[in-house]
N, C-alpha and C positions, 0 to 999 in steps of 0.2 A: 327558758331563755338562755341563749348561748353567749359566751363571752366575746368581747371585741378585743383582739390582741394588737397592741402597738409594738412595732419593732423599730429600733433606732439605728439606722445605718451609720450615722455620725452625729455628734453633738456640736459640730462646728457649723457656723452660719456665715453667710456673706451679706447679711443685712443687720440693722440695729433698730428693729421695730420698737416704737414707743411703748407698746403693750407687752414687751418681752424683756423682763428684767435681766436675765443672764447676758444677753447680747447687747441690749441698749446700754447697760452699765459696764460692759466689758469685763465680766467675771473671768478670772483666770481659769477657773474650773467651773463646770456647770453642776456636776453631781458630787463634788468633793472627791472626784477621781480625775486623773489626767484626761484631757480631751483626746478623742481618737475616732477611729472608724472600725466597724465590725469586720473581722477576718472572714472572708468567704468560706473558708473551711469550717469555721465555727458555725456559721449560718447553715451550712449543709448538715452539720451534726444536729443542730437544733431542729431542723425540719424533719430529719429522720426520727428524732425523738417524738415529735408531734404525731407522725404517722404511726409509730410503734404503739403509742398510747391511744391511738384513734381519737385524738382531740378534735372536737367539732366546734367551729367558730362561726359566729354571725358574719364577721368580716375581719380582715387583717390590714392594718394601717402601717405603711412604711414612713414613719416620721415620729419624732418626739421633740427633743430639744435642739434640733439642728436642721439644716437644709439637706434633704436626702440626696439630691442630685450632685452634691459635692463628693459623694462616694463613687469612685470610678466604676464599681461593679454593680450599681443599683439595678440596671436592667436585667443583669444576670440573676440577682437576688429575687426579683419579681418573677422572672421566668421559671426559676426553680420552684417557687411557691405555687405557681400556676400548674406545673406538671405534677408535683408530688402531693399537693393538697386539694386537687380536684375532687369534688364530692364531699370534702370535709369543711369547706369554707364557702360562704355565700358569695362573697366577692372580695377582690383585693383593692387596695386603695393606696395612692401615693399623694401626699400633700407637699406642694412645692411653691416657691415664690416665682418660679419660671425663669429666673435669670440664667441658669445653666441648662435649661431645657432645650438644648440645641439638637441638630439633626440626628446624630448617632443615638443619643438617649431616647429621643422621640421614636425612632425606628425600632429600638429594642423594646420599648413599652408597647408599641403597636404589634410587634411580633408576639409578645406574651399574651396580648388581648385577642389575638387571632388564632391561638392554638386550638385545634378541634377538641371539644370536650372540656376545655379549661373554664375557669370562672371568669366572669366579667371583671373589668378593671375600671375603677373610678379615679380620675385624676382631678385633684382639688387644687385649683389655682388661687393662692392666697394673694389677692391684689389690693383690696382695701382703699381704692381711690379711683376717681374718674379723670383727674388732671395731674400733670407732672408736679405742680406746686404742692398739692395735697399729698401726693405719693411721697415726695421727699420729706415732708414734715412727719408723716406717719411711719414711714419705713426706714428713715435715717439715711437714705442714699438717693441720689438723682439717677434713677434707673427705670423710670416709668416706660419710656419708649422701648427699651429692651424687653421688659416683661411682657408688654402688649404684643410686640412682634413675635416672641416665642409662643405666646398663647394662640395667635392667629396661625402660626406655622403648624402647631399641633392640630388645629381644626382642618387645615388644608390637607395635610398628609393623611389624616383619618378618612377624609372624604375619598381620597384615592384608593384606600383599602376596601371601601365598600361595606356592605352590611355584615360580612363575615367577621369584621373587627368589632369586638364587644368592648369598646372603650367609650365610656361616658365622661363628661366633663362637668365639674361644678365650679362656678365662679364665686369666690367667697369674699365677703365684705364684713369686717368686724367694725360695728358702728361705735363711734366715739366722738367726743366733742370736735376733734380736728377734722373729721371727714363727714359728719352727719349731714351736711348740706349737699353731699354728692350722691346720696342714696338713689334718687330718681335718675340722674344721668348715668350712673353705673348700670342700672337695670336696663335702661333704654339702649345703651351701646351694645352690651353683650347679648341682649335679647335679639336685637336687629342683626347682629353678626351671625349668630347661630341660625337665624331664619334664612339668611342669604346662603349659608352652606348647604342647607337641605339635608336629607337623609333621615333615617329612622332611629336615631339615638335618643337616649333620655338625658338631656342636659339640664342643669339646674343653676339658679342663682340663689345663694344662701346669704341672708343677713343675720349675723350672729350678734348676740349681746356681748359686750365687753365683760369678761369675768375679772372681778377685783378681789384678789386674795381668797378665792373660793367662797365668795359671798360675805366677805368681811366688810369693814368700814369703807364706805364709798360705793358699795354695790348698788344701793338704792338710787343714788344719784346717777350712776351709769345707766341703770335701767330706765330712768326717766328720759335721758337723752335718746336712748334707743326707741322708746315708744313714741316720743314726739317726732323724731325724724321719720319713722315709717308712716305715721299718720299724716304728716305734712306732705309726703311724697305719694300718698294714696297707695302704699304697698301693702298687699295682703297675700296670704298663702294661697296657692292654687296655680292653675295653668295660666300663663300669660304669653300668648303667641307660641313661639317655638320652645320656650323654656318653662320649667316648673319652678315657681318661686317658693322658697322655704323661709320661714321666719321662726323665731323662738318666742312662743306666745306665753307660756306659763312661767311663773317665777317660783323657785324652790324656797325652802326655809333658808333664811339668811339673817345675819347678826344685826344689821343696822337699820332695820325697817319696822321693828315692833311686831314682827310676825308672831301670831299666837301659837301656842302649843310647844311641846318638847321637840327636841331634835331627834329625828329618826336615824336608823343605821344607814351608812353610806353604801350605795350599791357598787361603788368602785372596787371594794374589797372582794366582790363576787364576780364582777363583769368586765373590769378593764385592766387586765394584766399588761405590764410593759416589760419588754426586753431591752435592757440598756445596751449600748454599743459594745461593751465588754462581755456581754452574755449573761449578766446578772438579771434575775427575774425580780421585778419590783411590783408591789401590789397596786399602786395607784399612780396615775399620770401627774397628779399634783404634788407628789413627793419628790422634790428635786434633790434633796440631800440623801435619799436612800434609806430612811428610817424603816421602811417596810421591805427592805431587801431580803429576799428569801434564800438567796444562794445562787451559785453559778450553774448555768445550763451546760457548761463544759464538763461538769462533774455529776450532775443529777438530771434526770428526765423531768420534763415539764410537770407531769401529773404528780410526781413525788413531792415537788415543792408546792405547787398550787393547791394540792389537797392534803398537805402535811400538817404537822402539829403547830408550827409557828403561824401559818396562815389561818388555821382554824381558831387558835386562841384569839387572834386579833378580831376575827369575825364575831366570836362570842362576846368580846368586850363591847362591840358596837350594839349587839342585840340586847345587852344588859344596860345600855346607856352610858358606858364608860368610854370616853374619848380622850386618849392620851397622846403625848408626843405631837407629831405633825398633825394628827387628827384633831387635837384640841383646839387649834387655831384656824381650822378650815371650815368653811361653810358647807362643804360637801360637793362632790361631783354630781351634777344635777340632771343628768340626761336620762337616768333610769331609776327604777324603784326596786327595793328589796321586797320580794313576794313572800307570802307565808310558806310556800314550798321551799324557797331558797333557805329561809330560816330553819325550817324543819330538817332539811338535809344537812345543814351545818351541825345541828344538835345530834343527829344520828352519827355523823362522822366523828364528832367529839367523843361520843360514847364508845365507838369502835377504837379510838385512839387512847381511851382511858383518861380523857381530860375532864376537869371540873366543868360542869355544864349548868351555869346559873340560868334560870328560866328567862329572865329579862322580858322587856316589853315586846308585844307583837308589832311588827313593822306597820307603819301608818302610811298608806299609799298617798294620802293627801299631802303629807309633809314631805315625803321622799320623792314624789313624782317628778319626772324630768321634763325638759322642754321639748317641744316639737321641733323637727327640722334637722335631724341628724346629730351626730356626735363626733367628738374628736376634732382634729384639724389644728392648724396653727393659730397663734394669736392670743395667748394668755397675757394678762396684764403685768405691769411692773409689780415685782414682789412675788410673782407666781411662775412665770416662765411659759413656754409654749407647750401645748399638748393637744387631745382629742377630744375629745373627745371628743 
């Protein structure tokens, strides 16, 4: 299984979504470091390091704790990844609220998605509402019409490019009490609009569970809201007209629902590295404060940090059932599972590095198994921040 790499162009945002604590609550800093934007020269250096190490990725997401289109060089960052990581990454992905998805940015993304031999590009539109009133309540700003206009512009301009443009769109809806009644209308609107556009793209509508503190107190109640809303609207996974409907069906281990069994190791430490806007490599998208910071990619190559002693020690702790620091209060990034082979490779690497290697429990797929319907994306809850998974 290949990692999913998140890259943060910026940690600034132009919304204050109710499910995103750093921006809803107006944190002065998001990661306990000054807010900022990634230097294009630093990104170029990081990409060359990935190429030199022959890093293979399932996909690469441009977004973490901010709105990526606020970075003036976003399209250039995506284009560079499309050129240099072709053959090393399954696809590229940009998560956006669409408010700054204007003409020049759209054209730049379409160019990147049309490059011969390059990877496909998935644009995830984090919209979360079917009416202006609900949008303002959930997103913290009265900008529903602008977001919808830009989304439609993206579809129109893609259609003009034709089938050579490998850009797919996902319309994302994080289900919560404030918008649960709009699940059906959201699917109907975007499904009908995609059908009107025609073409042979793979577009999706994703209904995500609200993640509360990584499966902490309040998660079970949020899951009940999700399940009832989808049942009431008759929403199920599968093809529905012109779009593929994706839902999160399974629930992971979590703290507040009496789930039986011990907690298993969290797959985030193996599969979801994050590059902060200042170039630091962090092991987990739920680690807002940077406790799992491995060091700067301006000074070290990706593989030296991701496969180094600090990362290996933390993985060994999880395999041994030791959850400390930020991991102690988190319910786990629940999209993937730690496999026996992943655990064995960690122990082999620990031996090569000369680290103490406690045997620890074997990963339990039933406990660690993730949800269906994709990973990453915007829309983490209060107390946790935005991420992917």
